[in-house]
BALOBA-1460 file (C-alpha; in Angstrom, 3 decimals):
// residues 248
<rec num="1" residu="m" x="-9.718" y="38.487" z="2.516"/>
<rec num="2" residu="r" x="-6.951" y="36.467" z="0.860"/>
<rec num="3" residu="e" x="-6.395" y="34.615" z="4.122"/>
<rec num="4" residu="i" x="-10.091" y="33.756" z="4.365"/>
<rec num="5" residu="l" x="-10.209" y="32.544" z="0.759"/>
<rec num="6" residu="g" x="-7.076" y="30.487" z="1.360"/>
<rec num="7" residu="r" x="-8.631" y="28.836" z="4.391"/>
<rec num="8" residu="r" x="-11.751" y="28.001" z="2.413"/>
<rec num="9" residu="r" x="-9.708" y="26.441" z="-0.388"/>
<rec num="10" residu="r" x="-7.735" y="24.358" z="2.088"/>
<rec num="11" residu="l" x="-10.963" y="23.258" z="3.779"/>
<rec num="12" residu="r" x="-12.488" y="22.212" z="0.431"/>
<rec num="13" residu="l" x="-9.313" y="20.339" z="-0.448"/>
<rec num="14" residu="r" x="-9.312" y="18.469" z="2.871"/>
<rec num="15" residu="r" x="-12.959" y="17.536" z="2.410"/>
<rec num="16" residu="k" x="-12.261" y="16.266" z="-1.105"/>
<rec num="17" residu="e" x="-9.264" y="14.247" z="0.082"/>
<rec num="18" residu="g" x="-11.282" y="12.820" z="2.976"/>
<rec num="19" residu="a" x="-14.093" y="11.756" z="0.655"/>
<rec num="20" residu="a" x="-11.591" y="10.084" z="-1.687"/>
<rec num="21" residu="r" x="-10.021" y="8.117" z="1.154"/>
<rec num="22" residu="l" x="-13.366" y="6.981" z="2.518"/>
<rec num="23" residu="d" x="-14.443" y="5.898" z="-0.951"/>
<rec num="24" residu="a" x="-11.190" y="3.997" z="-1.465"/>
<rec num="25" residu="a" x="-11.384" y="2.340" z="1.961"/>
<rec num="26" residu="l" x="-14.958" y="1.213" z="1.267"/>
<rec num="27" residu="t" x="-13.949" y="-0.237" z="-2.100"/>
<rec num="28" residu="f" x="-11.041" y="-2.165" z="-0.589"/>
<rec num="29" residu="a" x="-13.091" y="-3.462" z="2.339"/>
<rec num="30" residu="t" x="-16.555" y="-4.136" z="0.956"/>
<rec num="31" residu="a" x="-15.989" y="-4.752" z="-2.756"/>
<rec num="32" residu="w" x="-12.633" y="-6.515" z="-2.652"/>
<rec num="33" residu="q" x="-12.794" y="-7.920" z="0.904"/>
<rec num="34" residu="w" x="-9.394" y="-6.480" z="1.830"/>
<rec num="35" residu="p" x="-9.248" y="-5.750" z="5.597"/>
<rec num="36" residu="v" x="-8.313" y="-2.113" z="6.224"/>
<rec num="37" residu="l" x="-7.881" y="0.322" z="9.088"/>
<rec num="38" residu="p" x="-6.750" y="3.948" z="9.446"/>
<rec num="39" residu="g" x="-3.041" y="4.652" z="9.786"/>
<rec num="40" residu="a" x="-1.363" y="6.920" z="12.311"/>
<rec num="41" residu="g" x="-1.274" y="9.843" z="9.900"/>
<rec num="42" residu="t" x="1.069" y="12.819" z="9.837"/>
<rec num="43" residu="a" x="1.690" y="15.904" z="11.928"/>
<rec num="44" residu="p" x="3.956" y="18.940" z="11.457"/>
<rec num="45" residu="a" x="7.355" y="18.172" z="12.936"/>
<rec num="46" residu="a" x="10.992" y="19.066" z="12.533"/>
<rec num="47" residu="l" x="12.507" y="15.884" z="11.165"/>
<rec num="48" residu="r" x="16.219" y="15.217" z="11.406"/>
<rec num="49" residu="d" x="16.645" y="15.043" z="7.654"/>
<rec num="50" residu="g" x="14.550" y="18.176" z="7.119"/>
<rec num="51" residu="r" x="12.143" y="16.423" z="4.725"/>
<rec num="52" residu="g" x="8.461" y="15.591" z="4.830"/>
<rec num="53" residu="l" x="6.087" y="15.466" z="7.788"/>
<rec num="54" residu="g" x="6.406" y="13.797" z="11.152"/>
<rec num="55" residu="c" x="4.199" y="11.037" z="12.496"/>
<rec num="56" residu="a" x="1.113" y="11.636" z="14.608"/>
<rec num="57" residu="c" x="2.116" y="8.744" z="16.874"/>
<rec num="58" residu="p" x="3.960" y="9.462" z="20.166"/>
<rec num="59" residu="d" x="7.341" y="8.231" z="18.883"/>
<rec num="60" residu="p" x="9.455" y="11.274" z="17.920"/>
<rec num="61" residu="d" x="11.839" y="9.001" z="15.994"/>
<rec num="62" residu="c" x="9.167" y="7.043" z="14.113"/>
<rec num="63" residu="a" x="10.828" y="5.238" z="11.187"/>
<rec num="64" residu="v" x="7.703" y="5.195" z="9.015"/>
<rec num="65" residu="p" x="5.922" y="8.528" z="9.696"/>
<rec num="66" residu="g" x="2.193" y="8.185" z="9.138"/>
<rec num="67" residu="a" x="2.534" y="4.829" z="7.379"/>
<rec num="68" residu="h" x="1.687" y="2.404" z="10.170"/>
<rec num="69" residu="p" x="-1.292" y="1.470" z="12.362"/>
<rec num="70" residu="f" x="-1.393" y="3.066" z="15.798"/>
<rec num="71" residu="d" x="-4.876" y="3.589" z="17.215"/>
<rec num="72" residu="p" x="-6.618" y="1.279" z="16.440"/>
<rec num="73" residu="a" x="-4.013" y="-1.479" z="16.329"/>
<rec num="74" residu="l" x="-3.482" y="-3.761" z="13.332"/>
<rec num="75" residu="l" x="-5.726" y="-6.515" z="14.719"/>
<rec num="76" residu="a" x="-8.698" y="-4.154" z="14.332"/>
<rec num="77" residu="a" x="-8.497" y="-4.296" z="10.514"/>
<rec num="78" residu="t" x="-11.885" y="-5.156" z="9.080"/>
<rec num="79" residu="t" x="-14.061" y="-5.411" z="5.994"/>
<rec num="80" residu="d" x="-17.135" y="-4.163" z="7.868"/>
<rec num="81" residu="e" x="-18.691" y="-1.194" z="6.064"/>
<rec num="82" residu="r" x="-20.095" y="0.451" z="9.183"/>
<rec num="83" residu="m" x="-16.742" y="0.361" z="10.954"/>
<rec num="84" residu="v" x="-14.906" y="1.732" z="7.934"/>
<rec num="85" residu="r" x="-17.402" y="4.573" z="7.599"/>
<rec num="86" residu="w" x="-17.094" y="5.402" z="11.304"/>
<rec num="87" residu="w" x="-13.292" y="5.474" z="11.183"/>
<rec num="88" residu="w" x="-12.995" y="7.782" z="8.204"/>
<rec num="89" residu="s" x="-15.932" y="9.952" z="9.259"/>
<rec num="90" residu="n" x="-13.979" y="10.710" z="12.432"/>
<rec num="91" residu="r" x="-10.561" y="10.854" z="10.765"/>
<rec num="92" residu="p" x="-11.185" y="11.730" z="7.107"/>
<rec num="93" residu="t" x="-7.518" y="12.382" z="6.277"/>
<rec num="94" residu="a" x="-6.165" y="9.193" z="7.858"/>
<rec num="95" residu="p" x="-4.036" y="6.985" z="5.570"/>
<rec num="96" residu="v" x="-5.661" y="3.760" z="4.392"/>
<rec num="97" residu="m" x="-3.755" y="0.743" z="5.719"/>
<rec num="98" residu="l" x="-4.108" y="-2.790" z="4.355"/>
<rec num="99" residu="a" x="-3.618" y="-5.688" z="6.763"/>
<rec num="100" residu="t" x="-1.661" y="-8.086" z="4.559"/>
<rec num="101" residu="g" x="-1.764" y="-11.860" z="4.506"/>
<rec num="102" residu="g" x="-4.397" y="-14.423" z="5.305"/>
<rec num="103" residu="r" x="-6.952" y="-14.078" z="2.510"/>
<rec num="104" residu="a" x="-5.795" y="-10.537" z="1.758"/>
<rec num="105" residu="p" x="-3.001" y="-9.644" z="-0.664"/>
<rec num="106" residu="c" x="0.617" y="-9.811" z="0.397"/>
<rec num="107" residu="a" x="3.284" y="-7.483" z="-0.983"/>
<rec num="108" residu="v" x="6.975" y="-7.136" z="-1.709"/>
<rec num="109" residu="s" x="8.474" y="-3.652" z="-1.434"/>
<rec num="110" residu="l" x="11.809" y="-2.184" z="-2.482"/>
<rec num="111" residu="p" x="13.420" y="1.257" z="-2.918"/>
<rec num="112" residu="a" x="11.713" y="3.378" z="-5.584"/>
<rec num="113" residu="l" x="14.632" y="3.403" z="-8.027"/>
<rec num="114" residu="a" x="15.014" y="-0.365" z="-7.818"/>
<rec num="115" residu="g" x="11.246" y="-0.746" z="-8.133"/>
<rec num="116" residu="a" x="11.174" y="1.209" z="-11.398"/>
<rec num="117" residu="k" x="14.019" y="-0.951" z="-12.734"/>
<rec num="118" residu="a" x="12.223" y="-4.142" z="-11.701"/>
<rec num="119" residu="l" x="9.021" y="-3.120" z="-13.497"/>
<rec num="120" residu="v" x="10.968" y="-2.471" z="-16.710"/>
<rec num="121" residu="a" x="12.550" y="-5.928" z="-16.449"/>
<rec num="122" residu="l" x="9.227" y="-7.635" z="-15.745"/>
<rec num="123" residu="d" x="7.559" y="-5.799" z="-18.642"/>
<rec num="124" residu="r" x="10.318" y="-6.972" z="-20.994"/>
<rec num="125" residu="m" x="9.667" y="-10.528" z="-19.854"/>
<rec num="126" residu="g" x="5.991" y="-10.105" z="-20.728"/>
<rec num="127" residu="m" x="5.047" y="-10.674" z="-17.100"/>
<rec num="128" residu="r" x="1.573" y="-9.564" z="-16.107"/>
<rec num="129" residu="l" x="1.723" y="-7.469" z="-12.949"/>
<rec num="130" residu="g" x="-0.851" y="-6.771" z="-10.292"/>
<rec num="131" residu="p" x="-1.302" y="-3.459" z="-8.487"/>
<rec num="132" residu="v" x="1.868" y="-1.514" z="-7.701"/>
<rec num="133" residu="v" x="1.796" y="1.067" z="-4.895"/>
<rec num="134" residu="a" x="4.311" y="3.913" z="-5.099"/>
<rec num="135" residu="t" x="5.545" y="6.365" z="-2.475"/>
<rec num="136" residu="p" x="8.397" y="8.812" z="-3.093"/>
<rec num="137" residu="t" x="10.837" y="6.376" z="-1.457"/>
<rec num="138" residu="r" x="9.454" y="2.840" z="-1.980"/>
<rec num="139" residu="w" x="7.414" y="0.852" z="-4.482"/>
<rec num="140" residu="s" x="5.354" y="-2.178" z="-3.422"/>
<rec num="141" residu="l" x="4.131" y="-4.962" z="-5.692"/>
<rec num="142" residu="l" x="0.967" y="-6.633" z="-4.465"/>
<rec num="143" residu="v" x="1.000" y="-10.402" z="-4.868"/>
<rec num="144" residu="a" x="-1.280" y="-13.316" z="-4.088"/>
<rec num="145" residu="p" x="-1.321" y="-14.437" z="-0.438"/>
<rec num="146" residu="y" x="1.638" y="-16.583" z="0.571"/>
<rec num="147" residu="t" x="2.585" y="-18.375" z="3.769"/>
<rec num="148" residu="l" x="5.767" y="-17.716" z="5.715"/>
<rec num="149" residu="e" x="6.797" y="-21.314" z="5.066"/>
<rec num="150" residu="r" x="6.539" y="-20.910" z="1.305"/>
<rec num="151" residu="l" x="8.329" y="-17.572" z="1.387"/>
<rec num="152" residu="g" x="11.109" y="-19.155" z="3.431"/>
<rec num="153" residu="e" x="11.534" y="-21.903" z="0.837"/>
<rec num="154" residu="l" x="11.756" y="-19.350" z="-1.981"/>
<rec num="155" residu="l" x="14.296" y="-17.193" z="-0.162"/>
<rec num="156" residu="y" x="16.383" y="-20.202" z="0.881"/>
<rec num="157" residu="s" x="17.026" y="-20.988" z="-2.773"/>
<rec num="158" residu="k" x="18.582" y="-17.528" z="-3.357"/>
<rec num="159" residu="d" x="22.307" y="-16.922" z="-2.989"/>
<rec num="160" residu="w" x="21.630" y="-13.547" z="-1.380"/>
<rec num="161" residu="v" x="18.603" y="-11.362" z="-0.680"/>
<rec num="162" residu="p" x="19.253" y="-7.624" z="-0.231"/>
<rec num="163" residu="s" x="18.153" y="-6.111" z="3.064"/>
<rec num="164" residu="s" x="16.256" y="-3.363" z="1.228"/>
<rec num="165" residu="l" x="13.722" y="-5.933" z="-0.002"/>
<rec num="166" residu="r" x="10.797" y="-6.237" z="2.418"/>
<rec num="167" residu="f" x="8.028" y="-8.807" z="2.549"/>
<rec num="168" residu="h" x="4.568" y="-7.846" z="3.779"/>
<rec num="169" residu="g" x="2.882" y="-11.116" z="4.657"/>
<rec num="170" residu="e" x="0.553" y="-12.304" z="7.389"/>
<rec num="171" residu="g" x="0.686" y="-9.962" z="10.360"/>
<rec num="172" residu="g" x="2.048" y="-7.144" z="8.182"/>
<rec num="173" residu="y" x="0.597" y="-3.991" z="6.693"/>
<rec num="174" residu="l" x="0.902" y="-1.683" z="3.708"/>
<rec num="175" residu="v" x="-0.339" y="1.846" z="3.055"/>
<rec num="176" residu="l" x="-2.667" y="2.180" z="0.043"/>
<rec num="177" residu="p" x="-3.629" y="5.120" z="-2.207"/>
<rec num="178" residu="p" x="-4.867" y="7.788" z="-2.022"/>
<rec num="179" residu="s" x="-3.035" y="8.389" z="1.270"/>
<rec num="180" residu="e" x="-0.475" y="10.905" z="2.450"/>
<rec num="181" residu="i" x="2.372" y="9.832" z="4.715"/>
<rec num="182" residu="g" x="5.517" y="11.481" z="6.005"/>
<rec num="183" residu="a" x="7.390" y="10.712" z="2.790"/>
<rec num="184" residu="g" x="4.651" y="12.247" z="0.619"/>
<rec num="185" residu="q" x="1.712" y="11.103" z="-1.493"/>
<rec num="186" residu="v" x="0.863" y="7.435" z="-2.036"/>
<rec num="187" residu="r" x="-0.297" y="6.583" z="-5.555"/>
<rec num="188" residu="w" x="-0.868" y="3.684" z="-7.939"/>
<rec num="189" residu="e" x="2.115" y="3.136" z="-10.229"/>
<rec num="190" residu="r" x="0.077" y="0.296" z="-11.724"/>
<rec num="191" residu="a" x="-3.637" y="0.508" z="-11.044"/>
<rec num="192" residu="p" x="-5.566" y="-2.630" z="-9.986"/>
<rec num="193" residu="s" x="-7.057" y="-4.611" z="-12.864"/>
<rec num="194" residu="p" x="-9.714" y="-7.337" z="-12.805"/>
<rec num="195" residu="p" x="-9.025" y="-11.016" z="-13.528"/>
<rec num="196" residu="v" x="-8.992" y="-12.061" z="-17.178"/>
<rec num="197" residu="d" x="-11.150" y="-15.128" z="-16.578"/>
<rec num="198" residu="p" x="-14.703" y="-14.584" z="-15.301"/>
<rec num="199" residu="v" x="-14.229" y="-17.369" z="-12.735"/>
<rec num="200" residu="p" x="-10.501" y="-17.438" z="-11.877"/>
<rec num="201" residu="a" x="-8.898" y="-20.242" z="-9.939"/>
<rec num="202" residu="g" x="-7.648" y="-19.683" z="-6.418"/>
<rec num="203" residu="p" x="-9.177" y="-17.328" z="-3.857"/>
<rec num="204" residu="v" x="-12.847" y="-16.443" z="-4.102"/>
<rec num="205" residu="f" x="-13.485" y="-13.247" z="-6.063"/>
<rec num="206" residu="r" x="-16.461" y="-11.135" z="-5.111"/>
<rec num="207" residu="r" x="-18.621" y="-8.805" z="-7.182"/>
<rec num="208" residu="a" x="-19.798" y="-5.390" z="-6.071"/>
<rec num="209" residu="a" x="-21.907" y="-2.528" z="-7.379"/>
<rec num="210" residu="r" x="-20.602" y="0.821" z="-8.568"/>
<rec num="211" residu="r" x="-19.684" y="3.334" z="-5.879"/>
<rec num="212" residu="g" x="-19.242" y="7.049" z="-6.332"/>
<rec num="213" residu="g" x="-19.505" y="6.702" z="-10.115"/>
<rec num="214" residu="a" x="-16.443" y="4.432" z="-10.266"/>
<rec num="215" residu="p" x="-16.861" y="0.845" z="-11.505"/>
<rec num="216" residu="v" x="-16.083" y="-1.655" z="-8.757"/>
<rec num="217" residu="g" x="-15.799" y="-5.134" z="-10.215"/>
<rec num="218" residu="a" x="-14.044" y="-8.322" z="-9.283"/>
<rec num="219" residu="t" x="-11.208" y="-8.372" z="-6.794"/>
<rec num="220" residu="p" x="-8.004" y="-7.281" z="-8.615"/>
<rec num="221" residu="w" x="-5.825" y="-9.939" z="-10.153"/>
<rec num="222" residu="l" x="-2.605" y="-10.714" z="-8.251"/>
<rec num="223" residu="p" x="0.535" y="-12.520" z="-9.461"/>
<rec num="224" residu="d" x="2.264" y="-15.268" z="-7.521"/>
<rec num="225" residu="v" x="5.228" y="-14.042" z="-5.484"/>
<rec num="226" residu="e" x="7.523" y="-16.610" z="-7.099"/>
<rec num="227" residu="a" x="6.858" y="-15.103" z="-10.526"/>
<rec num="228" residu="v" x="8.261" y="-11.690" z="-9.595"/>
<rec num="229" residu="l" x="10.805" y="-12.501" z="-6.890"/>
<rec num="230" residu="d" x="13.882" y="-13.011" z="-9.104"/>
<rec num="231" residu="a" x="13.430" y="-9.662" z="-10.858"/>
<rec num="232" residu="l" x="12.942" y="-7.850" z="-7.544"/>
<rec num="233" residu="v" x="16.056" y="-9.412" z="-6.004"/>
<rec num="234" residu="e" x="18.129" y="-8.549" z="-9.094"/>
<rec num="235" residu="a" x="16.863" y="-4.959" z="-9.231"/>
<rec num="236" residu="s" x="17.524" y="-4.402" z="-5.529"/>
<rec num="237" residu="t" x="20.995" y="-5.963" z="-5.716"/>
<rec num="238" residu="s" x="22.089" y="-3.767" z="-8.629"/>
<rec num="239" residu="a" x="20.558" y="-0.544" z="-7.251"/>
<rec num="240" residu="p" x="23.012" y="2.398" z="-6.840"/>
<rec num="241" residu="d" x="22.619" y="2.246" z="-3.050"/>
<rec num="242" residu="g" x="23.860" y="-1.333" z="-3.008"/>
<rec num="243" residu="g" x="20.495" y="-2.742" z="-1.982"/>
<rec num="244" residu="s" x="20.825" y="-1.606" z="1.607"/>
<rec num="245" residu="r" x="18.593" y="1.458" z="1.740"/>
<rec num="246" residu="l" x="16.096" y="1.117" z="4.569"/>
<rec num="247" residu="a" x="14.257" y="4.456" z="4.370"/>
<rec num="248" residu="y" x="10.525" y="4.259" z="3.673"/>
């Protein structure tokens, strides 16, 4: 009897998680016009470090278990509601992946400890931050879209950029909440917030109705990458691991 009740609880939990991911994917795609697609997801596996889950992709040594596109590939990312519903109806527990760049947000990610330090520094500066995605190992700050040329100019002006700092621009991807990957749960360290001005400058912001009882307003506000880059470089450089940690 206990086994049956346990199975029922797990089934209800999976259904609830699947509904939350579908709802989130629909908000990203249809309300905010962020192109999304399902990630590879996780599978039970004996990892070398003995932690977390393995990846559902065929690579036994996958460096980012569950946290990358696989089938479909990244180019399939879309804002089409019917496609999003079909994907998560068939794979309700799949991670939600954002295809970064273009008209979609870009991101800068760094090890979790350095990320926490960077947020403290930016808060002290009075800097307004956009959404911040947190996994147990890395934090990612979403920023306004940038080109590779502009990023190159910004990085060229730095004396040194730690290898642990990663840039998710055009052709890249980022896992979004409420997903689960090999490293653990993906959550908002800083939740998305709407623009202050009703008609902000820059990219077009779209309005959407409420979905699932949650208010879905204007596309979240995003800072410029230049505004946060110095603090992220400094935090990564002074991290205890020397700024070289590559684990996701």
